[in-house]
C-alpha positions as CSV (number, residue, x, y, z in Angstrom):
1,M,-60.2,-190.8,38.7
2,R,-58.9,-187.8,37.1
3,N,-57.7,-186.8,40.3
4,I,-55.4,-189.6,40.7
5,L,-54.4,-189.7,37.7
6,M,-53.5,-185.9,37.7
7,T,-51.9,-186.7,41.3
8,V,-49.7,-190.1,39.9
9,M,-48.3,-187.8,37.2
10,L,-47.5,-184.5,39.4
11,L,-45.8,-186.9,41.5
12,V,-43.6,-189.2,38.6
13,A,-42.5,-185.3,37.6
14,V,-41.2,-184.3,40.8
15,A,-39.5,-187.8,41.3
16,L,-37.9,-186.9,37.7
17,L,-36.9,-183.5,38.5
18,F,-35.7,-184.5,42.0
19,T,-33.8,-187.4,40.2
20,S,-31.7,-185.0,37.5
21,V,-30.6,-182.5,40.3
22,I,-29.5,-184.9,42.8
23,G,-28.2,-186.9,40.5
24,G,-25.8,-186.6,37.6
25,T,-22.3,-185.6,36.8
26,N,-23.1,-182.0,37.7
27,G,-25.8,-182.6,40.7
28,T,-25.8,-181.4,44.4
29,K,-24.5,-185.1,45.0
30,A,-21.4,-184.4,43.4
31,Q,-20.8,-181.0,44.1
32,I,-21.3,-182.0,47.7
33,Q,-18.7,-185.2,47.2
34,N,-16.2,-182.4,45.4
35,K,-16.2,-179.7,48.3
36,G,-15.5,-182.4,50.9
37,T,-12.5,-184.5,49.2
38,S,-11.2,-180.7,48.9
39,A,-11.7,-180.0,52.3
40,N,-10.5,-183.0,53.5
41,T,-7.2,-182.2,51.7
42,T,-6.8,-178.9,53.0
43,I,-7.2,-179.0,56.6
44,S,-4.7,-182.6,55.9
45,N,-2.4,-179.8,54.8
46,L,-2.6,-177.9,57.7
47,S,0.4,-177.7,59.5
48,A,-0.1,-177.0,63.7
49,G,2.4,-174.3,64.7
């Protein structure tokens, strides 16, 4: 029973850590979105020739 409790608590901790790293205003998801938008803008502003 103790092992199951420890496993569940560890999984909850990992899930919370994952959510805080990926989500949020400064999370990985937001940083990827910002860099993608910046890259799209730069590519759109390129002139051919």
